[in-house]
DRENVEX-146033 format. One record per residue (C-alpha): residue number from 0; residue in three letters; x, z, y. Coordinates in nm, 3 decimals. Last residue first. Example, Ala and Ser with C-alpha at 12.3 -4.5 7.8 and 13.67 -1.06 7.14 Angstrom:
<atoms>
1, SER, 1.367, 0.714, -0.106
0, ALA, 1.230, 0.780, -0.450
</atoms>
This chain:
<atoms>
391, UNK, 11.369, 7.658, 11.827
390, UNK, 11.428, 7.342, 11.622
389, UNK, 11.139, 7.254, 11.393
388, UNK, 11.122, 7.297, 11.017
387, UNK, 11.162, 7.055, 10.733
386, UNK, 10.970, 6.922, 10.437
385, UNK, 10.726, 6.747, 10.671
384, UNK, 10.392, 6.693, 10.498
383, UNK, 10.362, 7.035, 10.339
382, UNK, 10.055, 6.991, 10.119
381, UNK, 9.777, 7.245, 10.163
380, UNK, 9.770, 7.545, 9.932
379, UNK, 9.476, 7.560, 9.698
378, UNK, 9.168, 7.772, 9.641
377, UNK, 8.868, 7.684, 9.426
376, UNK, 8.536, 7.865, 9.416
375, UNK, 8.239, 7.885, 9.183
374, UNK, 7.918, 8.089, 9.157
373, UNK, 7.756, 8.124, 9.498
372, UNK, 7.640, 7.765, 9.451
371, UNK, 7.980, 7.623, 9.546
370, UNK, 8.294, 7.734, 9.726
369, UNK, 8.596, 7.550, 9.866
368, UNK, 8.905, 7.745, 9.974
367, UNK, 9.189, 7.594, 10.176
366, UNK, 9.548, 7.688, 10.249
365, UNK, 9.768, 7.629, 10.552
364, UNK, 10.111, 7.762, 10.650
363, UNK, 10.295, 7.762, 10.979
362, UNK, 10.619, 7.682, 11.153
361, UNK, 10.625, 7.609, 11.523
360, UNK, 10.680, 7.312, 11.752
359, UNK, 10.667, 7.413, 12.116
358, UNK, 10.386, 7.371, 12.369
357, UNK, 10.275, 7.736, 12.350
356, UNK, 10.300, 7.755, 11.973
355, UNK, 10.253, 7.424, 11.794
354, UNK, 10.161, 7.336, 11.438
353, UNK, 10.057, 6.988, 11.331
352, UNK, 9.755, 6.999, 11.104
351, UNK, 9.650, 6.696, 10.903
350, UNK, 9.304, 6.649, 10.760
349, UNK, 9.131, 6.553, 10.441
348, UNK, 8.804, 6.404, 10.333
347, UNK, 8.469, 6.473, 10.174
346, UNK, 8.134, 6.561, 10.329
345, UNK, 8.150, 6.315, 10.615
344, UNK, 8.075, 6.355, 10.985
343, UNK, 8.301, 6.660, 10.999
342, UNK, 8.174, 6.951, 11.212
341, UNK, 8.524, 7.033, 11.343
340, UNK, 8.538, 7.405, 11.412
339, UNK, 8.238, 7.568, 11.246
338, UNK, 8.222, 7.316, 10.964
337, UNK, 8.577, 7.396, 10.852
336, UNK, 8.503, 7.769, 10.824
335, UNK, 8.801, 7.969, 10.950
334, UNK, 9.016, 8.242, 10.793
333, UNK, 9.288, 8.370, 11.024
332, UNK, 9.653, 8.455, 11.069
331, UNK, 9.887, 8.469, 11.369
330, UNK, 9.590, 8.407, 11.594
329, UNK, 9.444, 8.123, 11.802
328, UNK, 9.347, 7.878, 11.530
327, UNK, 9.102, 7.628, 11.679
326, UNK, 9.052, 7.592, 12.054
325, UNK, 8.892, 7.266, 12.156
324, UNK, 8.989, 6.959, 12.352
323, UNK, 8.699, 6.709, 12.343
322, UNK, 8.646, 6.522, 12.021
321, UNK, 8.783, 6.174, 11.963
320, UNK, 8.578, 5.980, 11.708
319, UNK, 8.718, 5.692, 11.507
318, UNK, 8.508, 5.463, 11.293
317, UNK, 8.674, 5.317, 10.984
316, UNK, 8.355, 5.301, 10.780
315, UNK, 8.459, 5.603, 10.573
314, UNK, 8.489, 5.818, 10.885
313, UNK, 8.800, 5.892, 11.089
312, UNK, 8.786, 6.203, 11.308
311, UNK, 9.042, 6.267, 11.581
310, UNK, 9.042, 6.623, 11.709
309, UNK, 9.175, 6.715, 12.052
308, UNK, 9.432, 6.976, 12.143
307, UNK, 9.399, 7.313, 12.310
306, UNK, 9.708, 7.498, 12.438
305, UNK, 9.917, 7.742, 12.240
304, UNK, 9.829, 8.059, 12.054
303, UNK, 9.538, 8.211, 12.240
302, UNK, 9.686, 8.469, 12.265
301, UNK, 10.055, 8.458, 12.362
300, UNK, 10.033, 8.734, 12.626
299, UNK, 9.881, 8.979, 12.380
298, UNK, 9.509, 9.021, 12.446
297, UNK, 9.314, 9.262, 12.669
296, UNK, 9.004, 9.475, 12.609
295, UNK, 9.207, 9.747, 12.440
294, UNK, 9.544, 9.795, 12.607
293, UNK, 9.808, 9.620, 12.400
292, UNK, 10.027, 9.701, 12.099
291, UNK, 10.385, 9.578, 12.086
290, UNK, 10.532, 9.313, 11.855
289, UNK, 10.733, 9.109, 12.106
288, UNK, 10.977, 8.891, 11.911
287, UNK, 10.792, 8.573, 12.006
286, UNK, 10.752, 8.237, 11.836
285, UNK, 10.383, 8.289, 11.748
284, UNK, 10.441, 8.164, 11.392
283, UNK, 10.111, 8.063, 11.235
282, UNK, 9.912, 8.146, 10.920
281, UNK, 9.597, 7.945, 10.850
280, UNK, 9.350, 8.006, 10.570
279, UNK, 9.088, 7.733, 10.592
278, UNK, 8.731, 7.748, 10.466
277, UNK, 8.547, 7.474, 10.286
276, UNK, 8.175, 7.433, 10.226
275, UNK, 7.947, 7.679, 10.051
274, UNK, 7.726, 7.392, 9.940
273, UNK, 8.007, 7.260, 9.722
272, UNK, 7.770, 7.099, 9.473
271, UNK, 7.748, 6.793, 9.690
270, UNK, 7.883, 6.852, 10.038
269, UNK, 8.147, 7.033, 10.241
268, UNK, 8.471, 6.949, 10.063
267, UNK, 8.791, 6.959, 10.268
266, UNK, 9.140, 6.855, 10.169
265, UNK, 9.464, 6.966, 10.329
264, UNK, 9.766, 6.806, 10.497
263, UNK, 10.029, 7.018, 10.669
262, UNK, 10.288, 6.973, 10.943
261, UNK, 10.509, 7.253, 11.079
260, UNK, 10.686, 7.351, 10.760
259, UNK, 10.807, 7.687, 10.634
258, UNK, 11.132, 7.821, 10.775
257, UNK, 11.426, 7.860, 10.539
256, UNK, 11.580, 8.205, 10.545
255, UNK, 11.930, 8.290, 10.667
254, UNK, 11.811, 8.603, 10.858
253, UNK, 12.120, 8.563, 11.079
252, UNK, 11.999, 8.222, 11.200
251, UNK, 12.083, 8.304, 11.567
250, UNK, 11.724, 8.227, 11.662
249, UNK, 11.696, 8.537, 11.883
248, UNK, 11.694, 8.748, 11.566
247, UNK, 11.322, 8.838, 11.559
246, UNK, 11.196, 8.489, 11.647
245, UNK, 11.419, 8.340, 11.378
244, UNK, 11.241, 8.521, 11.094
243, UNK, 11.169, 8.197, 10.906
242, UNK, 11.463, 8.004, 11.044
241, UNK, 11.479, 7.751, 11.329
240, UNK, 11.842, 7.659, 11.377
239, UNK, 12.005, 7.781, 11.699
238, UNK, 12.295, 7.950, 11.526
237, UNK, 12.381, 7.739, 11.222
236, UNK, 12.215, 7.746, 10.882
235, UNK, 12.330, 7.683, 10.526
234, UNK, 12.585, 7.968, 10.520
233, UNK, 12.359, 8.182, 10.300
232, UNK, 12.046, 8.003, 10.177
231, UNK, 11.739, 8.229, 10.161
230, UNK, 11.410, 8.101, 10.021
229, UNK, 11.073, 8.187, 10.172
228, UNK, 10.834, 8.150, 9.879
227, UNK, 10.474, 8.150, 10.002
226, UNK, 10.267, 8.358, 9.762
225, UNK, 10.087, 8.152, 9.503
224, UNK, 9.713, 8.109, 9.543
223, UNK, 9.397, 8.282, 9.427
222, UNK, 9.022, 8.254, 9.470
221, UNK, 8.756, 8.493, 9.351
220, UNK, 8.384, 8.454, 9.407
219, UNK, 8.077, 8.625, 9.259
218, UNK, 7.930, 8.664, 9.608
217, UNK, 7.919, 9.046, 9.606
216, UNK, 8.235, 9.051, 9.393
215, UNK, 8.442, 8.886, 9.667
214, UNK, 8.807, 8.878, 9.556
213, UNK, 9.085, 8.700, 9.745
212, UNK, 9.379, 8.670, 9.504
211, UNK, 9.747, 8.672, 9.599
210, UNK, 10.054, 8.549, 9.419
209, UNK, 10.417, 8.638, 9.360
208, UNK, 10.780, 8.535, 9.334
207, UNK, 11.093, 8.736, 9.392
206, UNK, 11.467, 8.716, 9.321
205, UNK, 11.644, 8.506, 9.584
204, UNK, 11.917, 8.743, 9.705
203, UNK, 11.976, 8.695, 10.078
202, UNK, 11.972, 9.066, 10.159
201, UNK, 11.770, 9.278, 10.401
200, UNK, 11.887, 9.617, 10.528
199, UNK, 12.210, 9.616, 10.729
198, UNK, 12.263, 9.273, 10.882
197, UNK, 11.910, 9.140, 10.856
196, UNK, 11.741, 9.458, 10.982
195, UNK, 11.989, 9.509, 11.264
194, UNK, 11.723, 9.526, 11.536
193, UNK, 11.378, 9.595, 11.389
192, UNK, 11.137, 9.297, 11.380
191, UNK, 11.185, 9.261, 11.004
190, UNK, 11.062, 9.620, 10.946
189, UNK, 11.187, 9.977, 10.990
188, UNK, 10.919, 10.224, 11.102
187, UNK, 10.889, 10.416, 10.774
186, UNK, 11.259, 10.490, 10.740
185, UNK, 11.463, 10.263, 10.516
184, UNK, 11.566, 10.223, 10.153
183, UNK, 11.869, 10.014, 10.067
182, UNK, 11.983, 9.663, 9.970
181, UNK, 11.666, 9.472, 10.054
180, UNK, 11.462, 9.185, 9.905
179, UNK, 11.188, 9.115, 10.157
178, UNK, 10.808, 9.129, 10.124
177, UNK, 10.582, 9.003, 10.404
176, UNK, 10.211, 9.076, 10.440
175, UNK, 9.927, 8.923, 10.643
174, UNK, 9.632, 9.048, 10.846
173, UNK, 9.263, 9.130, 10.809
172, UNK, 9.035, 9.435, 10.806
171, UNK, 8.664, 9.350, 10.816
170, UNK, 8.444, 9.652, 10.897
169, UNK, 8.427, 9.576, 11.270
168, UNK, 8.238, 9.254, 11.202
167, UNK, 8.199, 9.093, 11.545
166, UNK, 8.572, 9.091, 11.600
165, UNK, 8.833, 9.204, 11.848
164, UNK, 9.184, 9.081, 11.761
163, UNK, 9.446, 9.321, 11.634
162, UNK, 9.667, 9.607, 11.749
161, UNK, 9.457, 9.791, 12.007
160, UNK, 9.558, 10.091, 12.217
159, UNK, 9.414, 10.431, 12.318
158, UNK, 9.550, 10.607, 12.007
157, UNK, 9.391, 10.349, 11.777
156, UNK, 9.110, 10.148, 11.934
155, UNK, 8.931, 9.894, 11.721
154, UNK, 9.028, 9.535, 11.639
153, UNK, 8.979, 9.581, 11.265
152, UNK, 9.342, 9.600, 11.151
151, UNK, 9.462, 9.883, 11.374
150, UNK, 9.139, 10.078, 11.324
149, UNK, 9.179, 10.074, 10.946
148, UNK, 9.541, 10.186, 10.971
147, UNK, 9.446, 10.473, 11.202
146, UNK, 9.174, 10.595, 10.970
145, UNK, 9.409, 10.562, 10.673
144, UNK, 9.666, 10.799, 10.826
143, UNK, 10.002, 10.662, 10.721
142, UNK, 10.266, 10.711, 10.451
141, UNK, 10.119, 10.888, 10.146
140, UNK, 10.300, 10.789, 9.827
139, UNK, 10.578, 10.533, 9.817
138, UNK, 10.919, 10.582, 9.660
137, UNK, 11.037, 10.851, 9.417
136, UNK, 11.373, 10.988, 9.306
135, UNK, 11.549, 10.958, 9.638
134, UNK, 11.593, 10.631, 9.819
133, UNK, 11.929, 10.683, 9.990
132, UNK, 12.114, 10.697, 9.657
131, UNK, 11.985, 10.359, 9.532
130, UNK, 12.104, 10.336, 9.171
129, UNK, 12.204, 10.704, 9.150
128, UNK, 11.900, 10.826, 8.960
127, UNK, 11.683, 10.544, 8.830
126, UNK, 11.434, 10.403, 9.082
125, UNK, 11.082, 10.549, 9.076
124, UNK, 10.782, 10.357, 9.208
123, UNK, 10.469, 10.492, 9.379
122, UNK, 10.235, 10.238, 9.535
121, UNK, 10.178, 10.303, 9.908
120, UNK, 9.920, 10.554, 10.026
119, UNK, 9.719, 10.518, 10.347
118, UNK, 9.418, 10.624, 10.140
117, UNK, 9.132, 10.376, 10.177
116, UNK, 9.324, 10.112, 10.372
115, UNK, 9.612, 10.099, 10.126
114, UNK, 9.375, 10.110, 9.827
113, UNK, 9.172, 9.818, 9.963
112, UNK, 9.489, 9.611, 9.975
111, UNK, 9.505, 9.625, 9.596
110, UNK, 9.875, 9.601, 9.526
109, UNK, 10.012, 9.469, 9.197
108, UNK, 10.376, 9.529, 9.106
107, UNK, 10.531, 9.306, 8.841
106, UNK, 10.852, 9.398, 8.662
105, UNK, 11.068, 9.133, 8.492
104, UNK, 11.395, 9.304, 8.582
103, UNK, 11.305, 9.653, 8.713
102, UNK, 11.132, 9.671, 9.049
101, UNK, 11.158, 9.945, 9.314
100, UNK, 10.922, 9.918, 9.608
99, UNK, 10.988, 10.018, 9.967
98, UNK, 10.740, 10.078, 10.249
97, UNK, 10.626, 9.936, 10.581
96, UNK, 10.298, 9.986, 10.770
95, UNK, 10.158, 9.865, 11.102
94, UNK, 10.362, 9.558, 11.196
93, UNK, 10.211, 9.357, 11.486
92, UNK, 10.165, 8.984, 11.421
91, UNK, 9.840, 8.974, 11.626
90, UNK, 9.651, 8.912, 11.301
89, UNK, 9.790, 9.248, 11.188
88, UNK, 10.108, 9.290, 10.983
87, UNK, 10.184, 9.485, 10.662
86, UNK, 10.551, 9.512, 10.566
85, UNK, 10.683, 9.548, 10.210
84, UNK, 11.057, 9.609, 10.152
83, UNK, 11.186, 9.524, 9.806
82, UNK, 11.450, 9.688, 9.587
81, UNK, 11.552, 9.484, 9.286
80, UNK, 11.713, 9.553, 8.949
79, UNK, 11.892, 9.247, 8.822
78, UNK, 11.952, 9.096, 8.480
77, UNK, 12.225, 8.839, 8.523
76, UNK, 12.243, 8.468, 8.603
75, UNK, 12.406, 8.514, 8.942
74, UNK, 12.221, 8.280, 9.179
73, UNK, 11.901, 8.256, 8.975
72, UNK, 11.890, 8.638, 8.935
71, UNK, 11.741, 8.683, 8.592
70, UNK, 11.421, 8.855, 8.481
69, UNK, 11.260, 8.767, 8.811
68, UNK, 11.098, 9.048, 9.004
67, UNK, 10.726, 8.984, 9.052
66, UNK, 10.508, 9.090, 9.345
65, UNK, 10.130, 9.063, 9.301
64, UNK, 9.882, 9.100, 9.586
63, UNK, 9.509, 9.164, 9.542
62, UNK, 9.273, 9.108, 9.833
61, UNK, 8.940, 9.280, 9.892
60, UNK, 8.566, 9.220, 9.929
59, UNK, 8.352, 9.494, 9.778
58, UNK, 8.175, 9.625, 10.083
57, UNK, 8.205, 9.868, 10.374
56, UNK, 8.581, 9.835, 10.437
55, UNK, 8.566, 9.462, 10.374
54, UNK, 8.933, 9.387, 10.308
53, UNK, 9.105, 9.064, 10.404
52, UNK, 9.447, 8.919, 10.341
51, UNK, 9.633, 8.619, 10.476
50, UNK, 9.977, 8.461, 10.460
49, UNK, 10.127, 8.659, 10.173
48, UNK, 10.481, 8.565, 10.262
47, UNK, 10.750, 8.642, 10.008
46, UNK, 11.111, 8.682, 10.112
45, UNK, 11.438, 8.646, 9.919
44, UNK, 11.277, 8.379, 9.702
43, UNK, 11.234, 8.270, 9.345
42, UNK, 11.094, 8.035, 9.451
41, UNK, 11.057, 7.685, 9.593
40, UNK, 11.180, 7.506, 9.905
39, UNK, 11.545, 7.512, 9.803
38, UNK, 11.793, 7.477, 10.088
37, UNK, 12.074, 7.233, 10.012
36, UNK, 11.900, 6.939, 10.178
35, UNK, 11.875, 7.123, 10.509
34, UNK, 11.636, 6.924, 10.726
33, UNK, 11.588, 6.967, 11.098
32, UNK, 11.282, 6.938, 11.314
31, UNK, 11.143, 6.791, 11.633
30, UNK, 11.483, 6.739, 11.794
29, UNK, 11.453, 6.362, 11.792
28, UNK, 11.098, 6.254, 11.716
27, UNK, 10.999, 6.260, 11.353
26, UNK, 11.004, 5.945, 11.145
25, UNK, 10.686, 5.875, 10.945
24, UNK, 10.776, 5.881, 10.577
23, UNK, 10.590, 6.205, 10.518
22, UNK, 10.278, 6.059, 10.674
21, UNK, 10.297, 5.752, 10.453
20, UNK, 10.342, 5.970, 10.147
19, UNK, 10.042, 6.181, 10.249
18, UNK, 9.829, 5.869, 10.287
17, UNK, 9.931, 5.737, 9.946
16, UNK, 9.841, 6.068, 9.779
15, UNK, 9.503, 6.085, 9.954
14, UNK, 9.419, 5.728, 9.864
13, UNK, 9.509, 5.789, 9.503
12, UNK, 9.312, 6.114, 9.505
11, UNK, 8.989, 5.941, 9.619
10, UNK, 8.814, 6.153, 9.878
9, UNK, 8.964, 5.978, 10.179
8, UNK, 8.756, 6.052, 10.486
7, UNK, 9.037, 6.125, 10.729
6, UNK, 9.047, 6.420, 10.965
5, UNK, 9.317, 6.458, 11.228
4, UNK, 9.388, 6.804, 11.354
3, UNK, 9.639, 6.878, 11.628
2, UNK, 9.738, 7.245, 11.634
1, UNK, 9.720, 7.362, 11.992
0, UNK, 9.967, 7.236, 12.249
</atoms>
């Protein structure tokens, strides 16, 4: 099934809060999801998910990422140097660039995604001699051909293949980014989909937090949100549990990272001063370990992501409207205008998204951005309704 969206006209915050509590209290069907009470759902984390980025290659729009190493390791209570592995993914969940960062305790590393696409260069960091012997004296620098990277993230041909969805605006590069705490440096092609990554490269040390900011100087907008904290919990999971990177480890739980939720509730504002309406940022798990490119003009086998589902709209008078089955969020990550997909009959309300991937429950993440008068914008994460994740 596709994500099911129900929209409720409930602009008053007390009504919204009560409705979310009622949704959270609704019992899930057997096998829908599991709950690990000893797994923290907040950072610091062993993995950061930056669920969406965009760069206008011909304009000023870009995305800024910040990665912060905590001053103290929350599990050990000591000052800790950290090595992190950054992987850039397309909206077809195909990795295109991976590199290592060295962070001193309390360090913050900011990455302007425009710089990656302009030069193919990763930020340069320098670990102290002997701390990470396999890393050398300097990390980062030039890693990929920028022309190839730009083509991979704009739906254009790169070496006779395509890596991301076709689009009307060929100058808009999109995707998402993951950052993992690791124990050693790796070759350029090593990423979370690589066999052995979670037994020999990644660690379960929860040390990182971060944020991302979407910047649009042409429209005088900037909107930021916290990075998604994917917390590791060694020995908390059993083989068969749904973990964050479960699709890459055959769901044997060896990544030991809590999955993000499958049900989300988010506001929308499409009237009044907010004449720019509301846009959704939606990241989805495609539940497959296949990360290969495809012949241009075709799609990966999982696109569109799941089957269509209807939309139920509830207006302020209590009227219910069932819309015909429609396709909504087909990719691993996307930015979608609310009015273009659901045409709400009211200017203020909220909706629930239930994530599926090809008829199965799947983890996901939702954020929303409301803009007004080409001068103001506000960005927030949606509320995770079910604080659990589905079984694989």
